[in-house]
C-alpha positions, -999 to 999 in steps of 0.1 A, spaced: -873 -423 -72 -895 -392 -74 -881 -363 -56 -915 -347 -55 -925 -374 -30 -902 -360 -6 -917 -324 -4 -937 -332 28 -910 -351 45 -883 -324 36 -905 -297 51 -909 -316 84 -871 -324 84 -863 -287 80 -883 -281 112 -863 -308 131 -831 -292 121 -839 -263 141 -834 -284 172 -798 -294 163 -770 -281 185 -748 -254 170 -710 -251 174 -716 -222 197 -739 -245 219 -711 -272 220 -685 -246 230 -707 -233 256 -713 -268 270 -675 -272 271 -671 -242 294 -688 -260 323 -667 -281 347 -686 -310 355 -706 -338 340 -736 -328 359 -735 -292 349 -734 -303 313 -764 -325 316 -783 -297 334 -777 -275 304 -789 -303 281 -820 -306 299 -831 -274 282 -828 -291 248 -844 -320 229 -825 -344 252 -845 -334 282 -868 -365 283 -840 -390 284 -821 -370 310 -851 -370 333 -850 -408 332 -814 -409 343 -806 -425 376 -772 -410 379 -750 -388 354 -725 -415 346 -754 -432 326 -752 -405 299 -747 -430 271 -783 -440 275 -793 -405 266 -775 -406 234 -787 -440 224 -823 -430 231 -819 -398 211 -804 -417 180 -833 -442 182 -858 -415 183 -844 -398 152 -842 -428 132 -878 -437 142 -890 -401 132 -874 -401 98 -884 -436 90 -921 -426 98 -920 -397 73 -897 -410 47 -917 -421 14 -895 -451 10 -868 -469 30 -837 -468 8 -822 -436 21 -825 -449 57 -811 -483 47 -779 -466 35 -776 -449 68 -784 -482 88 -758 -502 71 -730 -494 97 -752 -507 126 -762 -539 107 -724 -546 99 -716 -539 134 -741 -566 144 -727 -590 118 -693 -585 134 -706 -592 169 -724 -623 156 -695 -639 139 -674 -633 169 -699 -648 192 -699 -680 170 -661 -684 169 -656 -676 206 -687 -694 218 -696 -665 240 -727 -643 246 -722 -608 232 -758 -600 229 -754 -568 251 -732 -555 221 -759 -556 195 -773 -523 183 -811 -520 177 -809 -499 146 -790 -528 129 -823 -546 126 -817 -573 100 -828 -607 109 -799 -618 131 -816 -648 144 -820 -662 109 -784 -654 98 -771 -671 129 -793 -700 127 -779 -707 91 -743 -701 101 -739 -724 131 -738 -761 133 -769 -781 139 -760 -791 174 -755 -754 185 -786 -738 170 -806 -741 202 -780 -726 222 -777 -693 204 -811 -688 186 -830 -672 214 -802 -647 221 -807 -628 191 -845 -634 184 -854 -600 199 -833 -584 171 -852 -599 144 -867 -580 113 -891 -589 87 -880 -564 61 -884 -573 25 -860 -564 -3 -876 -542 -30 -855 -561 -57 -872 -594 -46 -841 -610 -30 -845 -617 7 -821 -591 23 -814 -616 50 -796 -640 25 -775 -610 14 -763 -603 49 -759 -641 54 -736 -641 25 -714 -614 41 -713 -631 74 -706 -665 58 -676 -650 37 -662 -634 70 -666 -667 90 -650 -687 61 -621 -663 59 -615 -668 96 -617 -705 93 -589 -704 68 -565 -680 87 -576 -684 123 -571 -646 126 -599 -627 142 -588 -595 126 -598 -610 92 -635 -609 103 -634 -571 106 -615 -569 74 -638 -590 54 -671 -573 69 -656 -539 65 -649 -546 27 -685 -559 25 -699 -529 42 -684 -504 17 -695 -527 -12 -730 -527 1 -729 -488 7 -719 -483 -30 -747 -508 -41 -772 -487 -20 -760 -454 -33 -764 -466 -71 -798 -480 -64 -808 -446 -49 -794 -432 -83 -780 -402 -65 -748 -391 -82 -738 -370 -52 -740 -398 -28 -724 -422 -53 -694 -398 -55 -694 -392 -16 -694 -430 -11 -665 -435 -34 -646 -408 -18 -651 -423 14 -637 -455 1 -606 -437 -10 -602 -422 25 -605 -456 42 -581 -471 20 -557 -444 28 -563 -450 67 -557 -487 62 -524 -479 44 -512 -459 73 -525 -484 99 -507 -513 82 -474 -492 81 -480 -482 117 -484 -518 129 -454 -530 109 -473 -552 88 -463 -563 51 -478 -556 16 -499 -587 17 -518 -574 48 -524 -540 30 -535 -558 -1 -563 -578 17 -576 -547 35 -580 -525 3 -616 -519 -9 -627 -517 -45 -650 -490 -58 -633 -457 -50 -620 -433 -74 -584 -444 -67 -576 -479 -78 -564 -502 -50 -532 -508 -69 -522 -472 -63 -522 -476 -25 -499 -505 -29 -476 -482 -49 -479 -457 -19 -466 -484 6 -431 -472 7 -441 -434 6 -434 -410 34 -463 -388 46 -450 -358 25 -449 -379 -6 -485 -392 0 -499 -356 4 -481 -345 -29 -492 -378 -48 -529 -374 -36 -530 -336 -40 -551 -337 -73 -573 -366 -61 -609 -358 -51 -599 -365 -15 -568 -342 -19 -579 -314 4 -587 -338 32 -554 -354 28 -536 -320 29 -556 -307 58 -550 -338 81 -517 -354 73 -485 -339 87 -450 -351 81 -440 -338 117 -466 -363 132 -460 -400 137 -482 -425 120 -506 -430 148 -513 -393 152 -517 -390 114 -544 -419 116 -562 -399 142 -560 -367 121 -573 -387 91 -601 -402 111 -613 -366 121 -610 -357 84 -632 -386 75 -659 -373 98 -655 -338 83 -659 -354 48 -694 -366 59 -702 -331 75 -691 -314 43 -714 -336 22 -744 -324 44 -733 -289 39 -729 -291 3 -765 -304 2 -779 -278 24 -792 -257 -5 -813 -286 -18 -850 -277 -12 -865 -312 -11 -854 -348 -18 -840 -377 0 -807 -359 6 -826 -336 32 -836 -365 53 -801 -381 51 -783 -349 58 -805 -346 91 -796 -381 102 -759 -374 95 -760 -341 114 -777 -358 144 -751 -386 145 -723 -359 144 -740 -341 172 -742 -373 194 -706 -380 186 -696 -345 198 -718 -348 229 -701 -381 237 -666 -365 233 -678 -337 257 -693 -360 283 -664 -384 284 -642 -353 289 -662 -340 316 -663 -373 333 -625 -378 331 -618 -340 338 -599 -335 306 -585 -302 295 -611 -279 278 -589 -270 250 -580 -306 244 -618 -313 242 -624 -285 216 -598 -299 195 -615 -333 193 -649 -320 184 -661 -327 147 -674 -301 123 -712 -296 128 -738 -289 102 -752 -259 120 
């Protein structure tokens, strides 16, 4: 990858960044009492086009989806190559794979749950997963989500995602536990992210991805303990590829929260652990705090790369920042719809890039 190829795209992206909402903007929106008032204020921002198409305020989710699609389209159009966008799109693709596999095992139509940005050829994958006598029943439902992307390495990407889906389906057929579908595809997702990061040959992105795996493994540890599950359950959820070997998390299984904080203090994720976990909180509240820290970890990555003049990082950071903005707007809009306390809402907001 030649970073010089990204000069023009980076200049354009820096212009787009000027339309990002600041923390002050979000706090100002939180001061309004009603959902309609917040939407009226957003009508003076980049969201105005989608807002004007709304039939009623409660349909605000359409605004957020439209904006996310718009941003991905803009960045795809200016990006010299697709690898950095592929990294960002993996979460949507794996979401769709989860929906697809669950459609098959439950024999139901979940087509409304598919996300357009996860644009791998789901029709091809489903056709190759299902039994011959069921192909006609399911094929048309996902045909509109097809994609003709080609893998630069010469391997049809559809077959790679087919392998991931087949692995999840096979695991379910062995255990008959629907949770194993999510576990299998979550592990495959982070495996694919790490492959993407290494293909991009960006050391900062590789490190970020490995740190994310460590944070996710820590969350899995807390969740398994919270649900009263055993070591065997933890073992099958742990993901390879982080800076911390999975075997260490097995050692942490019997640790209290304060012991975890101390043991991880010198790890690369140590600051996020220290800032989020609290021995005075129960496990469920610690999980919520850690989830917020995971979002902060992503935002911090964008901030650390803010001084980069040009390169694929500039485009990626803008997409991450927009996704964080949309997540914060969803928190605000849900809060206004349900008339939640304003201070409570502020506490739930994630760090923003600007």
